[in-house]
N, C-alpha and C positions, 0 to 999 in steps of 0.2 A: 412657842411664844417669842422666840428670839427675833428681834427686829430685822436681822439680816437674812433670815431663812427664806429661800425662794418658794418653799412649800406653802408659805402664807399667801404668796401671789397666785399659786396654782388653784387654790381654793377647792381642792379635791378632798372630799370627806373620806375617812377611812375608819375601820374598826379593828381593834386588836383581836387576834386569835387567842382563845383561852390557853393559858399556860399548859394545862394538862394535855391539850391537843398538840401543841408544839413539841412537848417532850415525847409524846408518842411518835410523832413524825421523825424526830431526831433519832430515836432508838431504831425505828424501821430503816432509816437511811444508813445508819451506822452498821446495822446487821446485814442489810441487803447489798450495799455497795462497798463496804469496807474502805471508806475514804481515808486518805492520809491525814486530812484535817478538814474541819467544818468551819465555814465562815457564816456567821449570822449577820445579814446585811441590812437589817433594820437600821434607821438612822440613830436610834438609841434603844437598846434592849432595856426593858423596864426592870426596876428593882425586883419586882415579883418574879420575873423570868430568871434574873440572876440568882435569886434565892433558890429557885427550883433546880437550876444547874449546879449550884453549890452543894446541894444535898443529894445529887444523883450519882456522882462519880463515874462519868463517862469513861469508856475505854478509848475513845477517839479524841485527840486534841482538838480544841476549838478556839476561835477568837471572834471578837464582836466590837461593834460601836456601842458605847455606853456613856450616859451622862455622869458627871462627877457628883455623886450623892454621898450622904453620910455613911452608907453601907460600905463604900470603898475606902473609907477612913478607918474601918474596923480591921485590925490586923488578923483576927481570927477568921473573919468572913473572907478576906483575901486569900488566906491559906486554904480555906475550903474551896474557893474558886480554883486555885491552883491544883488541888487534889482532884477536882472534877475534870481536869484537862485543859483549863484556861491557859493558853499560851501567850495571848496578848490582848489588850484592850485599846481601842481607838477612842481618844478622849478629846472633846472640843474645849480647849482652854480659851482660845481666841485672843485674849489680852492679859497682860500682867498689871494692868492699871485698874484700880477699883472703880473709878469714875466711868471709864469706858465700858466696863462690864455692866454697870448699872444702866447706862444709856442703851446698851444692847438688850436689856431685859434678860440677861443670861441666867440669872437665878443662882449664881454660885459666888462664894467669897474665896479669897486667896488662901486663907487659913485652911479651909476645907481642902482646897487643891493640894496644898503642901502635905497635909496629913495623908491624903489619898495616894499621892505619888510615892510617899515613903512606905505606906502599907503594901502597895502593889510591888514595889521594888523588893522589899524584904521577903515577900512571898514568892518571888521569882517570876513574876508576871511582867512581860515586856509592855512598854507603853508607847503608843504612837500619838503624839500630842499635836493637835491642830491649832495653828495660829492664823489670825486674820488681821491684816494691816490696812489702814486707810479708811476705817469706818468714820462716819461724820463727827463723832465725838473725840476722835484721836488726833493728836498732833505729834511732833517729833519727840517732845518730852515724854508723852505717854508711851510712845513706841520704845523709848529708852528704858522705861520701867518694865516693859515686856522683856526686853533683852536682859535686864538685871535679874528678873525672875527666872528666866530660862538658865542663865549662868549659875545662879544659886542652887538650882535643882537639877543641874546637868547630869549628876550621877544617877538620877532616877528616871531620866528620859531616854528611851531607846532610839526613837525616831522622831523626826519633825516634819510636819506638813506646813509649809510657809506659803500663804496665799494673800493676794490682793483682793480687797473688798469690791464686790460688784453690787450695785443697788438693785434690789428686786423691783420689777416694774410697778407693782401695786403696793409697795412698802409704805407704811405710815410716815416713814422718814422723808419720802419724796415730796410731801406737801410743803415742806419748809426749805427745799433745795432747788437750785436752778438745774434743771435736767434737760437732756436731749437724747435722741437716738444715737446709738453707736454709729449707724450708717443708715441710709435710706433703705426701706424695705426690711429692716431688721425684724426678725420674728422671735428673738430671744426673750427670756423672762427678765432681762436686765436693761437698765438705762444708764447712760453716762451722766455724770453730775459734776458740778463745780463744788469742790470741797469748801465748806464754810470757814475752815481754819487755814486754808491755803496749803494743805498737806496733799499735794497732787501726786499722781501716779509716778511721775518721773522722780520726784523727791523721795518717794517711798522706795522705789527701785534702787536709787543711789544709796539710801540708808541701809537697805538689806545687803547689797553687794559689797559696800565699802566698810560697813561697821558691823552689822549683825552677824553675817556669815563669816566675817574675818576674825571674830573673837575665837581664840583657841578652843575654848570649851564647847562652843556652839559648832565650830568647824568639825570637831571630833564627832559630834552627833550626826551632822549632815552627811559625813562620809559613809555612814552606815546605811544610807538609803540605797535600795536596790538600784543598780546602774541602768537597767532598762525597764524593769517592772515598776508598778506603783505601790501605794500603801497596802493594797489588798494582798500583796504577795510578800510583805515584809517578814511574816513569821517564818517563811521558808529560808530566809537569809540570816535568821538569828542563830547565835551560837548557844 
């Protein structure tokens, strides 16, 4: 439902695999291949799947993408996730500004995010937090609020993914924006657009390089990123 999600543009229907079937597959994978770690690559593992994992107590460490839901704000639930082998969760925060989150249709509030980050940290689960700068509702003041939120929660954030917003080709947002192709013949799912608040990509990059990443507490998080590998490999670089 998030307005920035390219999967809305793809319009490809999908159906969830029953949780019991997934758990059977995971046990078979663990027993047959004896992996060092398992990565669940769904864009958001459902709360029901997390509940099943929390009650299973895998012998194999695992990590996954997950939405920030009330389950993750429950300290006991997070401890059960850790006991089941959860090494890290990849979480889409996107912004630390409530208005921007509402315009994204993100479906989360910052109080829930704070409680979830604390519960995961106290349980010993690493967090890879995703941020998205330059959405149509964001300006430099809103980006500053994101920076303030990250700084305030820096002890609970293990890694950061810092990205610039790309407008999905068929996004509902595009109807009210001046858009054009990135270049002739572009086959991507995205379009270039004129930011309605003047928060263009060059300004965003300057903010990120000269302010956001220069803050000592944020710089300390960024330096933890794997030097060559991406977010999918972060747990292997965790202490």
